[in-house]
KOLTI-680445 format. One record per atom (N, C-alpha, C, O, CB): residue number from 1; residue in three letters; x, y negated, z negated. Coordinates in nm, 4 decimals, decimal comma. Each point is the difference from the previous one (the first is absolute). Glycine has a CB too. Example, Ala and Ser with C-alpha at 12.3 -4.5 7.8 and 13.67 -1.06 7.14 Angstrom:
<dokes>
<doke nr="1" rest="ALA" east="1,3190" north="0,5690" up="-0,7800"/>
<doke nr="1" rest="ALA" east="-0,0890" north="-0,1190" up="0,0000"/>
<doke nr="1" rest="ALA" east="0,0900" north="-0,1200" up="0,0000"/>
<doke nr="1" rest="ALA" east="0,1036" north="0,0019" up="-0,0665"/>
<doke nr="1" rest="ALA" east="-0,2928" north="0,1154" up="-0,0581"/>
<doke nr="2" rest="SER" east="0,1542" north="-0,2223" up="0,1966"/>
<doke nr="2" rest="SER" east="0,0820" north="-0,1190" up="-0,0060"/>
<doke nr="2" rest="SER" east="-0,0770" north="-0,1090" up="-0,0730"/>
<doke nr="2" rest="SER" east="0,0509" north="-0,1108" up="-0,0169"/>
<doke nr="2" rest="SER" east="0,0675" north="0,1736" up="0,2314"/>
</dokes>
This chain:
<dokes>
<doke nr="1" rest="MET" east="-1,6966" north="4,7611" up="-3,4842"/>
<doke nr="1" rest="MET" east="0,1019" north="0,1005" up="0,0177"/>
<doke nr="1" rest="MET" east="-0,0645" north="0,1363" up="-0,0227"/>
<doke nr="1" rest="MET" east="-0,0584" north="0,0263" up="-0,1051"/>
<doke nr="1" rest="MET" east="0,2429" north="-0,1859" up="0,0313"/>
<doke nr="2" rest="THR" east="-0,1731" north="0,2426" up="0,1715"/>
<doke nr="2" rest="THR" east="-0,0599" north="0,1326" up="-0,0093"/>
<doke nr="2" rest="THR" east="0,1050" north="0,1021" up="-0,0421"/>
<doke nr="2" rest="THR" east="0,1191" north="-0,0301" up="-0,0076"/>
<doke nr="2" rest="THR" east="-0,2879" north="-0,0316" up="0,1839"/>
<doke nr="3" rest="MET" east="0,1223" north="0,1812" up="-0,2030"/>
<doke nr="3" rest="MET" east="0,0906" north="0,1085" up="-0,0372"/>
<doke nr="3" rest="MET" east="0,0943" north="0,0318" up="0,1155"/>
<doke nr="3" rest="MET" east="0,1147" north="0,0391" up="-0,0216"/>
<doke nr="3" rest="MET" east="-0,2886" north="0,0550" up="-0,1346"/>
<doke nr="4" rest="HIS" east="0,1255" north="-0,1108" up="0,2775"/>
<doke nr="4" rest="HIS" east="0,0831" north="0,0236" up="0,1182"/>
<doke nr="4" rest="HIS" east="0,1182" north="-0,0977" up="0,0039"/>
<doke nr="4" rest="HIS" east="0,1123" north="0,0402" up="0,0303"/>
<doke nr="4" rest="HIS" east="-0,3151" north="0,0442" up="0,0944"/>
<doke nr="5" rest="ASP" east="0,1784" north="-0,2102" up="-0,1549"/>
<doke nr="5" rest="ASP" east="0,1070" north="-0,0998" up="-0,0036"/>
<doke nr="5" rest="ASP" east="0,1053" north="0,0350" up="-0,1051"/>
<doke nr="5" rest="ASP" east="0,1201" north="-0,0106" up="0,0249"/>
<doke nr="5" rest="ASP" east="-0,2833" north="-0,1633" up="0,0520"/>
<doke nr="6" rest="ILE" east="0,1169" north="0,2153" up="-0,1936"/>
<doke nr="6" rest="ILE" east="0,0923" north="0,0360" up="-0,1079"/>
<doke nr="6" rest="ILE" east="0,0858" north="0,1191" up="0,0398"/>
<doke nr="6" rest="ILE" east="0,1204" north="0,0014" up="-0,0257"/>
<doke nr="6" rest="ILE" east="-0,2835" north="-0,0890" up="-0,1429"/>
<doke nr="7" rest="MET" east="0,1019" north="0,1874" up="0,2312"/>
<doke nr="7" rest="MET" east="0,0754" north="0,1188" up="0,0416"/>
<doke nr="7" rest="MET" east="0,1051" north="-0,0343" up="0,1055"/>
<doke nr="7" rest="MET" east="0,1119" north="0,0511" up="-0,0050"/>
<doke nr="7" rest="MET" east="-0,3124" north="0,0899" up="-0,0460"/>
<doke nr="8" rest="ILE" east="0,1654" north="-0,2263" up="0,1451"/>
<doke nr="8" rest="ILE" east="0,0963" north="-0,0397" up="0,1023"/>
<doke nr="8" rest="ILE" east="0,1167" north="-0,0750" up="-0,0617"/>
<doke nr="8" rest="ILE" east="0,1152" north="0,0237" up="0,0365"/>
<doke nr="8" rest="ILE" east="-0,2993" north="-0,0348" up="0,1317"/>
<doke nr="9" rest="ILE" east="0,1559" north="-0,0785" up="-0,2608"/>
<doke nr="9" rest="ILE" east="0,1068" north="-0,0752" up="-0,0668"/>
<doke nr="9" rest="ILE" east="0,0911" north="0,0936" up="-0,0783"/>
<doke nr="9" rest="ILE" east="0,1221" north="-0,0151" up="0,0046"/>
<doke nr="9" rest="ILE" east="-0,2725" north="-0,1851" up="-0,0201"/>
<doke nr="10" rest="LEU" east="0,0934" north="0,2963" up="-0,0560"/>
<doke nr="10" rest="LEU" east="0,0822" north="0,0943" up="-0,0755"/>
<doke nr="10" rest="LEU" east="0,0830" north="0,0900" up="0,0911"/>
<doke nr="10" rest="LEU" east="0,1144" north="0,0319" up="-0,0324"/>
<doke nr="10" rest="LEU" east="-0,2851" north="-0,0369" up="-0,1484"/>
<doke nr="11" rest="VAL" east="0,1152" north="0,0456" up="0,2927"/>
<doke nr="11" rest="VAL" east="0,0770" north="0,0807" up="0,0952"/>
<doke nr="11" rest="VAL" east="0,1136" north="-0,0819" up="0,0594"/>
<doke nr="11" rest="VAL" east="0,1095" north="0,0522" up="0,0209"/>
<doke nr="11" rest="VAL" east="-0,3141" north="0,0835" up="0,0317"/>
<doke nr="12" rest="MET" east="0,1801" north="-0,2628" up="-0,0252"/>
<doke nr="12" rest="MET" east="0,1055" north="-0,0856" up="0,0569"/>
<doke nr="12" rest="MET" east="0,1049" north="-0,0373" up="-0,1042"/>
<doke nr="12" rest="MET" east="0,1070" north="-0,0494" up="0,0355"/>
<doke nr="12" rest="MET" east="-0,2730" north="-0,0407" up="0,1280"/>
<doke nr="13" rest="THR" east="0,1371" north="0,1128" up="-0,2915"/>
<doke nr="13" rest="THR" east="0,0953" north="-0,0321" up="-0,1063"/>
<doke nr="13" rest="THR" east="0,1246" north="0,0874" up="0,0088"/>
<doke nr="13" rest="THR" east="0,1106" north="-0,0478" up="-0,0253"/>
<doke nr="13" rest="THR" east="-0,3009" north="-0,0230" up="-0,1205"/>
<doke nr="14" rest="PHE" east="0,1742" north="0,1970" up="0,1811"/>
<doke nr="14" rest="PHE" east="0,1140" north="0,0914" up="0,0004"/>
<doke nr="14" rest="PHE" east="0,1091" north="-0,0388" up="0,0993"/>
<doke nr="14" rest="PHE" east="0,1172" north="0,0054" up="-0,0373"/>
<doke nr="14" rest="PHE" east="-0,2734" north="0,1721" up="-0,0317"/>
<doke nr="15" rest="PRO" east="0,1261" north="-0,2163" up="0,1926"/>
<doke nr="15" rest="PRO" east="0,1095" north="-0,0466" up="0,0875"/>
<doke nr="15" rest="PRO" east="0,0629" north="-0,1313" up="-0,0465"/>
<doke nr="15" rest="PRO" east="0,1155" north="-0,0279" up="0,0323"/>
<doke nr="15" rest="PRO" east="-0,2298" north="0,1419" up="0,1558"/>
<doke nr="16" rest="MET" east="0,0398" north="-0,1943" up="-0,2632"/>
<doke nr="16" rest="MET" east="0,0539" north="-0,1279" up="-0,0478"/>
<doke nr="16" rest="MET" east="0,1039" north="0,0184" up="-0,1098"/>
<doke nr="16" rest="MET" east="0,0737" north="-0,0932" up="-0,0321"/>
<doke nr="16" rest="MET" east="-0,2900" north="-0,0133" up="0,0909"/>
<doke nr="17" rest="PHE" east="0,2225" north="0,2279" up="-0,1173"/>
<doke nr="17" rest="PHE" east="0,1045" north="0,0277" up="-0,0991"/>
<doke nr="17" rest="PHE" east="0,1388" north="-0,0210" up="0,0593"/>
<doke nr="17" rest="PHE" east="0,0930" north="-0,0369" up="-0,0717"/>
<doke nr="17" rest="PHE" east="-0,2450" north="0,2013" up="-0,0407"/>
<doke nr="18" rest="ILE" east="0,1668" north="-0,1414" up="0,2420"/>
<doke nr="18" rest="ILE" east="0,1294" north="-0,0186" up="0,0659"/>
<doke nr="18" rest="ILE" east="0,0488" north="-0,1435" up="-0,0176"/>
<doke nr="18" rest="ILE" east="0,1196" north="-0,0231" up="-0,0178"/>
<doke nr="18" rest="ILE" east="-0,1783" north="0,2015" up="0,1854"/>
<doke nr="19" rest="PHE" east="-0,0323" north="-0,2739" up="-0,1629"/>
<doke nr="19" rest="PHE" east="0,0372" north="-0,1408" up="-0,0071"/>
<doke nr="19" rest="PHE" east="0,0065" north="-0,0536" up="-0,1430"/>
<doke nr="19" rest="PHE" east="0,0541" north="-0,1083" up="-0,0222"/>
<doke nr="19" rest="PHE" east="-0,1580" north="0,0801" up="0,2448"/>
<doke nr="20" rest="THR" east="0,0498" north="0,1019" up="-0,3196"/>
<doke nr="20" rest="THR" east="-0,0064" north="-0,0542" up="-0,1353"/>
<doke nr="20" rest="THR" east="0,0893" north="0,0720" up="-0,1000"/>
<doke nr="20" rest="THR" east="0,0050" north="-0,0392" up="-0,1166"/>
<doke nr="20" rest="THR" east="-0,2347" north="-0,0284" up="0,1683"/>
<doke nr="21" rest="ILE" east="0,2992" north="0,1703" up="-0,0098"/>
<doke nr="21" rest="ILE" east="0,0895" north="0,0692" up="-0,0921"/>
<doke nr="21" rest="ILE" east="0,1162" north="-0,0903" up="-0,0402"/>
<doke nr="21" rest="ILE" east="0,0334" north="-0,0083" up="-0,1182"/>
<doke nr="21" rest="ILE" east="-0,0971" north="0,2282" up="0,2216"/>
<doke nr="22" rest="TYR" east="0,1252" north="-0,2868" up="-0,0079"/>
<doke nr="22" rest="TYR" east="0,1160" north="-0,0842" up="-0,0314"/>
<doke nr="22" rest="TYR" east="-0,0339" north="-0,1138" up="-0,0970"/>
<doke nr="22" rest="TYR" east="0,0749" north="-0,0209" up="-0,0954"/>
<doke nr="22" rest="TYR" east="0,0165" north="0,0767" up="0,3205"/>
<doke nr="23" rest="PRO" east="-0,2018" north="-0,1310" up="-0,2048"/>
<doke nr="23" rest="PRO" east="-0,0314" north="-0,1040" up="-0,1000"/>
<doke nr="23" rest="PRO" east="-0,0243" north="0,0563" up="-0,1399"/>
<doke nr="23" rest="PRO" east="0,0345" north="-0,0644" up="-0,0991"/>
<doke nr="23" rest="PRO" east="-0,1325" north="-0,0701" up="0,2830"/>
<doke nr="24" rest="GLY" east="0,0392" north="0,2533" up="-0,1934"/>
<doke nr="24" rest="GLY" east="-0,0214" north="0,0618" up="-0,1308"/>
<doke nr="24" rest="GLY" east="0,1306" north="0,0358" up="-0,0674"/>
<doke nr="24" rest="GLY" east="0,0166" north="-0,0233" up="-0,1197"/>
<doke nr="24" rest="GLY" east="-0,2331" north="0,1111" up="0,2006"/>
<doke nr="25" rest="ILE" east="0,3092" north="-0,0313" up="-0,0054"/>
<doke nr="25" rest="ILE" east="0,1311" north="0,0343" up="-0,0546"/>
<doke nr="25" rest="ILE" east="0,0761" north="-0,1261" up="-0,0387"/>
<doke nr="25" rest="ILE" east="0,0625" north="-0,0052" up="-0,1058"/>
<doke nr="25" rest="ILE" east="-0,0575" north="0,2138" up="0,2460"/>
<doke nr="26" rest="TRP" east="-0,0103" north="-0,3097" up="-0,0549"/>
<doke nr="26" rest="TRP" east="0,0712" north="-0,1249" up="-0,0275"/>
<doke nr="26" rest="TRP" east="-0,0510" north="-0,0651" up="-0,1288"/>
<doke nr="26" rest="TRP" east="0,0792" north="-0,0432" up="-0,0838"/>
<doke nr="26" rest="TRP" east="-0,0435" north="0,0110" up="0,3306"/>
<doke nr="27" rest="LEU" east="-0,1685" north="0,0256" up="-0,2621"/>
<doke nr="27" rest="LEU" east="-0,0571" north="-0,0617" up="-0,1197"/>
<doke nr="27" rest="LEU" east="0,0341" north="0,0803" up="-0,1248"/>
<doke nr="27" rest="LEU" east="0,0289" north="-0,0586" up="-0,1043"/>
<doke nr="27" rest="LEU" east="-0,2146" north="-0,0348" up="0,2430"/>
<doke nr="28" rest="GLY" east="0,1830" north="0,2259" up="-0,1303"/>
<doke nr="28" rest="GLY" east="0,0370" north="0,0833" up="-0,1141"/>
<doke nr="28" rest="GLY" east="0,1446" north="-0,0224" up="-0,0413"/>
<doke nr="28" rest="GLY" east="0,0294" north="-0,0120" up="-0,1190"/>
<doke nr="28" rest="GLY" east="-0,1961" north="0,1810" up="0,1930"/>
<doke nr="29" rest="ASP" east="0,2576" north="-0,1748" up="0,0235"/>
<doke nr="29" rest="ASP" east="0,1410" north="-0,0261" up="-0,0302"/>
<doke nr="29" rest="ASP" east="0,0200" north="-0,1388" up="-0,0587"/>
<doke nr="29" rest="ASP" east="0,0777" north="-0,0174" up="-0,0940"/>
<doke nr="29" rest="ASP" east="-0,0129" north="0,1716" up="0,2784"/>
<doke nr="30" rest="TYR" east="-0,1339" north="-0,2523" up="-0,1300"/>
<doke nr="30" rest="TYR" east="0,0102" north="-0,1376" up="-0,0503"/>
<doke nr="30" rest="TYR" east="-0,0433" north="-0,0079" up="-0,1461"/>
<doke nr="30" rest="TYR" east="0,0689" north="-0,0591" up="-0,0831"/>
<doke nr="30" rest="TYR" east="-0,1112" north="-0,0284" up="0,3149"/>
<doke nr="31" rest="LEU" east="-0,0725" north="0,1477" up="-0,2621"/>
<doke nr="31" rest="LEU" east="-0,0499" north="-0,0032" up="-0,1374"/>
<doke nr="31" rest="LEU" east="0,0916" north="0,0759" up="-0,0952"/>
<doke nr="31" rest="LEU" east="0,0158" north="-0,0389" up="-0,1158"/>
<doke nr="31" rest="LEU" east="-0,2478" north="0,0212" up="0,2048"/>
<doke nr="32" rest="GLU" east="0,2924" north="0,1260" up="-0,0405"/>
<doke nr="32" rest="GLU" east="0,0918" north="0,0759" up="-0,0847"/>
<doke nr="32" rest="GLU" east="0,1255" north="-0,0820" up="-0,0324"/>
<doke nr="32" rest="GLU" east="0,0479" north="0,0025" up="-0,1133"/>
<doke nr="32" rest="GLU" east="-0,1343" north="0,2117" up="0,2144"/>
<doke nr="33" rest="LYS" east="0,1390" north="-0,2857" up="-0,0035"/>
<doke nr="33" rest="LYS" east="0,1207" north="-0,0789" up="-0,0219"/>
<doke nr="33" rest="LYS" east="-0,0257" north="-0,1230" up="-0,0855"/>
<doke nr="33" rest="LYS" east="0,0749" north="-0,0268" up="-0,0940"/>
<doke nr="33" rest="LYS" east="0,0096" north="0,1079" up="0,3118"/>
<doke nr="34" rest="HIS" east="-0,1891" north="-0,1559" up="-0,1867"/>
<doke nr="34" rest="HIS" east="-0,0201" north="-0,1302" up="-0,0624"/>
<doke nr="34" rest="HIS" east="-0,0883" north="0,0024" up="-0,1251"/>
<doke nr="34" rest="HIS" east="0,0073" north="-0,0915" up="-0,0820"/>
<doke nr="34" rest="HIS" east="0,0214" north="-0,0036" up="0,3065"/>
<doke nr="35" rest="HIS" east="-0,1106" north="0,1970" up="-0,2400"/>
<doke nr="35" rest="HIS" east="-0,0916" north="0,0023" up="-0,1137"/>
<doke nr="35" rest="HIS" east="0,0147" north="0,1253" up="-0,0853"/>
<doke nr="35" rest="HIS" east="-0,0787" north="0,0216" up="-0,0922"/>
<doke nr="35" rest="HIS" east="-0,0779" north="-0,1579" up="0,2262"/>
<doke nr="36" rest="ASN" east="0,2565" north="0,2189" up="-0,1045"/>
<doke nr="36" rest="ASN" east="0,0342" north="0,1185" up="-0,0800"/>
<doke nr="36" rest="ASN" east="-0,1199" north="0,0909" up="-0,0276"/>
<doke nr="36" rest="ASN" east="-0,0268" north="0,0342" up="-0,1152"/>
<doke nr="36" rest="ASN" east="0,2076" north="-0,1683" up="0,0114"/>
<doke nr="37" rest="ILE" east="-0,2524" north="0,1729" up="0,2085"/>
<doke nr="37" rest="ILE" east="-0,1109" north="0,0932" up="-0,0180"/>
<doke nr="37" rest="ILE" east="0,0540" north="0,1429" up="0,0020"/>
<doke nr="37" rest="ILE" east="0,1087" north="0,0247" up="0,0523"/>
<doke nr="37" rest="ILE" east="-0,2709" north="-0,1875" up="0,0560"/>
<doke nr="38" rest="LYS" east="0,0877" north="0,2556" up="-0,1642"/>
<doke nr="38" rest="LYS" east="0,0405" north="0,1406" up="-0,0042"/>
<doke nr="38" rest="LYS" east="-0,0181" north="0,0635" up="0,1373"/>
<doke nr="38" rest="LYS" east="-0,0670" north="-0,0555" up="0,0871"/>
<doke nr="38" rest="LYS" east="0,0038" north="0,0696" up="-0,3309"/>
<doke nr="39" rest="GLU" east="0,1236" north="0,1022" up="0,2616"/>
<doke nr="39" rest="GLU" east="-0,0091" north="0,0723" up="0,1274"/>
<doke nr="39" rest="GLU" east="-0,1450" north="0,0409" up="0,0299"/>
<doke nr="39" rest="GLU" east="-0,0439" north="-0,0067" up="0,1148"/>
<doke nr="39" rest="GLU" east="0,2800" north="0,0908" up="-0,1473"/>
<doke nr="40" rest="SER" east="-0,3094" north="-0,0422" up="-0,0699"/>
<doke nr="40" rest="SER" east="-0,1394" north="0,0401" up="0,0234"/>
<doke nr="40" rest="SER" east="-0,0850" north="-0,1198" up="0,0423"/>
<doke nr="40" rest="SER" east="-0,0890" north="0,0141" up="0,0840"/>
<doke nr="40" rest="SER" east="0,1146" north="0,1705" up="-0,2530"/>
<doke nr="41" rest="GLN" east="0,0007" north="-0,3017" up="0,1121"/>
<doke nr="41" rest="GLN" east="-0,0727" north="-0,1206" up="0,0402"/>
<doke nr="41" rest="GLN" east="0,0390" north="-0,0402" up="0,1409"/>
<doke nr="41" rest="GLN" east="-0,0839" north="-0,0468" up="0,0771"/>
<doke nr="41" rest="GLN" east="0,0720" north="-0,0287" up="-0,3158"/>
<doke nr="42" rest="LYS" east="0,1393" north="0,0934" up="0,2731"/>
<doke nr="42" rest="LYS" east="0,0467" north="-0,0322" up="0,1341"/>
<doke nr="42" rest="LYS" east="-0,0715" north="0,0865" up="0,1041"/>
<doke nr="42" rest="LYS" east="-0,0425" north="-0,0494" up="0,1044"/>
<doke nr="42" rest="LYS" east="0,2664" north="-0,0179" up="-0,1986"/>
<doke nr="43" rest="ARG" east="-0,2364" north="0,1942" up="0,0649"/>
<doke nr="43" rest="ARG" east="-0,0702" north="0,0906" up="0,0929"/>
<doke nr="43" rest="ARG" east="-0,1465" north="-0,0367" up="0,0139"/>
<doke nr="43" rest="ARG" east="-0,0560" north="0,0041" up="0,1096"/>
<doke nr="43" rest="ARG" east="0,2147" north="0,1776" up="-0,1705"/>
<doke nr="44" rest="SER" east="-0,2206" north="-0,2175" up="-0,0507"/>
<doke nr="44" rest="SER" east="-0,1407" north="-0,0411" up="0,0049"/>
<doke nr="44" rest="SER" east="-0,0176" north="-0,1247" up="0,0857"/>
<doke nr="44" rest="SER" east="-0,0929" north="-0,0077" up="0,0804"/>
<doke nr="44" rest="SER" east="0,0571" north="0,1067" up="-0,3078"/>
<doke nr="45" rest="VAL" east="0,1243" north="-0,1963" up="0,2105"/>
<doke nr="45" rest="VAL" east="-0,0051" north="-0,1228" up="0,0804"/>
<doke nr="45" rest="VAL" east="0,0168" north="0,0329" up="0,1471"/>
<doke nr="45" rest="VAL" east="-0,0721" north="-0,0530" up="0,0845"/>
<doke nr="45" rest="VAL" east="0,1639" north="-0,0799" up="-0,2766"/>
<doke nr="46" rest="MET" east="0,0027" north="0,2199" up="0,2229"/>
<doke nr="46" rest="MET" east="0,0247" north="0,0348" up="0,1407"/>
<doke nr="46" rest="MET" east="-0,1211" north="0,0661" up="0,0628"/>
<doke nr="46" rest="MET" east="-0,0360" north="-0,0325" up="0,1132"/>
<doke nr="46" rest="MET" east="0,2780" north="0,0588" up="-0,1642"/>
<doke nr="47" rest="ILE" east="-0,3053" north="0,0650" up="-0,0194"/>
<doke nr="47" rest="ILE" east="-0,1162" north="0,0706" up="0,0542"/>
<doke nr="47" rest="ILE" east="-0,1189" north="-0,0945" up="0,0166"/>
<doke nr="47" rest="ILE" east="-0,0676" north="0,0025" up="0,1029"/>
<doke nr="47" rest="ILE" east="0,1480" north="0,2096" up="-0,2107"/>
<doke nr="48" rest="ILE" east="-0,1056" north="-0,2943" up="0,0083"/>
<doke nr="48" rest="ILE" east="-0,1150" north="-0,0916" up="0,0051"/>
<doke nr="48" rest="ILE" east="0,0175" north="-0,1034" up="0,1105"/>
<doke nr="48" rest="ILE" east="-0,0935" north="-0,0250" up="0,0761"/>
<doke nr="48" rest="ILE" east="0,0571" north="0,0578" up="-0,3219"/>
<doke nr="49" rest="ILE" east="0,1545" north="-0,0932" up="0,2559"/>
<doke nr="49" rest="ILE" east="0,0246" north="-0,1010" up="0,1036"/>
<doke nr="49" rest="ILE" east="-0,0084" north="0,0625" up="0,1388"/>
<doke nr="49" rest="ILE" east="-0,0546" north="-0,0603" up="0,0925"/>
<doke nr="49" rest="ILE" east="0,2010" north="-0,0684" up="-0,2514"/>
<doke nr="50" rest="THR" east="-0,0926" north="0,2492" up="0,1735"/>
<doke nr="50" rest="THR" east="-0,0059" north="0,0674" up="0,1298"/>
<doke nr="50" rest="THR" east="-0,1446" north="0,0275" up="0,0404"/>
<doke nr="50" rest="THR" east="-0,0381" north="-0,0257" up="0,1142"/>
<doke nr="50" rest="THR" east="0,2624" north="0,1296" up="-0,1585"/>
<doke nr="51" rest="PHE" east="-0,3054" north="-0,0519" up="-0,0485"/>
<doke nr="51" rest="PHE" east="-0,1382" north="0,0312" up="0,0336"/>
<doke nr="51" rest="PHE" east="-0,0819" north="-0,1265" up="0,0263"/>
<doke nr="51" rest="PHE" east="-0,0747" north="-0,0065" up="0,0976"/>
<doke nr="51" rest="PHE" east="0,0928" north="0,2139" up="-0,2358"/>
<doke nr="52" rest="LEU" east="-0,0043" north="-0,3078" up="0,0512"/>
<doke nr="52" rest="LEU" east="-0,0776" north="-0,1227" up="0,0187"/>
<doke nr="52" rest="LEU" east="0,0419" north="-0,0734" up="0,1276"/>
<doke nr="52" rest="LEU" east="-0,0847" north="-0,0561" up="0,0696"/>
<doke nr="52" rest="LEU" east="0,0595" north="0,0373" up="-0,3187"/>
<doke nr="53" rest="GLY" east="0,1531" north="0,0188" up="0,2798"/>
<doke nr="53" rest="GLY" east="0,0466" north="-0,0618" up="0,1245"/>
<doke nr="53" rest="GLY" east="-0,0543" north="0,0719" up="0,1222"/>
<doke nr="53" rest="GLY" east="-0,0417" north="-0,0637" up="0,0968"/>
<doke nr="53" rest="GLY" east="0,2480" north="-0,0094" up="-0,2143"/>
<doke nr="54" rest="ALA" east="-0,2059" north="0,2065" up="0,1131"/>
<doke nr="54" rest="ALA" east="-0,0542" north="0,0773" up="0,1114"/>
<doke nr="54" rest="ALA" east="-0,1500" north="-0,0231" up="0,0146"/>
<doke nr="54" rest="ALA" east="-0,0507" north="-0,0103" up="0,1117"/>
<doke nr="54" rest="ALA" east="0,2293" north="0,1826" up="-0,1458"/>
<doke nr="55" rest="LEU" east="-0,2489" north="-0,1805" up="-0,0772"/>
<doke nr="55" rest="LEU" east="-0,1439" north="-0,0265" up="0,0042"/>
<doke nr="55" rest="LEU" east="-0,0281" north="-0,1390" up="0,0560"/>
<doke nr="55" rest="LEU" east="-0,0927" north="-0,0182" up="0,0790"/>
<doke nr="55" rest="LEU" east="0,0596" north="0,1709" up="-0,2752"/>
<doke nr="56" rest="LEU" east="0,1130" north="-0,2500" up="0,1553"/>
<doke nr="56" rest="LEU" east="-0,0159" north="-0,1358" up="0,0520"/>
<doke nr="56" rest="LEU" east="0,0268" north="-0,0056" up="0,1503"/>
<doke nr="56" rest="LEU" east="-0,0769" north="-0,0609" up="0,0743"/>
<doke nr="56" rest="LEU" east="0,1439" north="-0,0297" up="-0,2980"/>
<doke nr="57" rest="LEU" east="0,0407" north="0,1533" up="0,2685"/>
<doke nr="57" rest="LEU" east="0,0310" north="0,0001" up="0,1432"/>
<doke nr="57" rest="LEU" east="-0,1087" north="0,0689" up="0,0820"/>
<doke nr="57" rest="LEU" east="-0,0391" north="-0,0496" up="0,1057"/>
<doke nr="57" rest="LEU" east="0,2817" north="0,0490" up="-0,1632"/>
<doke nr="58" rest="SER" east="-0,2912" north="0,1138" up="0,0095"/>
<doke nr="58" rest="SER" east="-0,1038" north="0,0699" up="0,0767"/>
<doke nr="58" rest="SER" east="-0,1311" north="-0,0786" up="0,0005"/>
<doke nr="58" rest="SER" east="-0,0724" north="0,0020" up="0,0996"/>
<doke nr="58" rest="SER" east="0,1800" north="0,2171" up="-0,1578"/>
<doke nr="59" rest="SER" east="-0,1389" north="-0,2878" up="-0,0506"/>
<doke nr="59" rest="SER" east="-0,1208" north="-0,0832" up="-0,0026"/>
<doke nr="59" rest="SER" east="0,0128" north="-0,1170" up="0,0974"/>
<doke nr="59" rest="SER" east="-0,0935" north="-0,0314" up="0,0737"/>
<doke nr="59" rest="SER" east="0,0540" north="0,0960" up="-0,3138"/>
<doke nr="60" rest="LEU" east="0,1551" north="-0,1276" up="0,2393"/>
<doke nr="60" rest="LEU" east="0,0215" north="-0,1102" up="0,0948"/>
<doke nr="60" rest="LEU" east="-0,0054" north="0,0483" up="0,1446"/>
<doke nr="60" rest="LEU" east="-0,0547" north="-0,0678" up="0,0870"/>
<doke nr="60" rest="LEU" east="0,1947" north="-0,0481" up="-0,2586"/>
<doke nr="61" rest="LEU" east="-0,0840" north="0,2314" up="0,1958"/>
<doke nr="61" rest="LEU" east="-0,0022" north="0,0556" up="0,1357"/>
<doke nr="61" rest="LEU" east="-0,1427" north="0,0326" up="0,0444"/>
<doke nr="61" rest="LEU" east="-0,0350" north="-0,0182" up="0,1166"/>
<doke nr="61" rest="LEU" east="0,2651" north="0,1119" up="-0,1538"/>
<doke nr="62" rest="TYR" east="-0,3111" north="-0,0460" up="-0,0552"/>
<doke nr="62" rest="TYR" east="-0,1365" north="0,0371" up="0,0341"/>
<doke nr="62" rest="TYR" east="-0,0897" north="-0,1222" up="0,0220"/>
<doke nr="62" rest="TYR" east="-0,0811" north="-0,0010" up="0,0926"/>
<doke nr="62" rest="TYR" east="0,1127" north="0,2106" up="-0,2238"/>
<doke nr="63" rest="TYR" east="-0,0178" north="-0,3114" up="0,0479"/>
<doke nr="63" rest="TYR" east="-0,0913" north="-0,1132" up="0,0058"/>
<doke nr="63" rest="TYR" east="0,0467" north="-0,1175" up="0,0841"/>
<doke nr="63" rest="TYR" east="-0,0807" north="-0,0861" up="0,0351"/>
<doke nr="63" rest="TYR" east="0,0083" north="0,1566" up="-0,2547"/>
<doke nr="64" rest="VAL" east="0,1979" north="-0,0759" up="0,2519"/>
<doke nr="64" rest="VAL" east="0,0488" north="-0,1165" up="0,0752"/>
<doke nr="64" rest="VAL" east="0,0235" north="0,0345" up="0,1419"/>
<doke nr="64" rest="VAL" east="0,0412" north="-0,0855" up="0,0784"/>
<doke nr="64" rest="VAL" east="0,0617" north="-0,0037" up="-0,2801"/>
</dokes>
């Protein structure tokens, strides 16, 4: 994996946010209802899931 590959994957991550925002929000709401997490933890979960999902989608799109 070269630096060029990494840059392309990171650039493709931003459009993938469109597809991963809803799962991040859904998971944050689920954890808040069923596991009584705080609002700050809910926001952290939403941001992390959204970014990791977008990174996963862009990696799959690039390599598959």
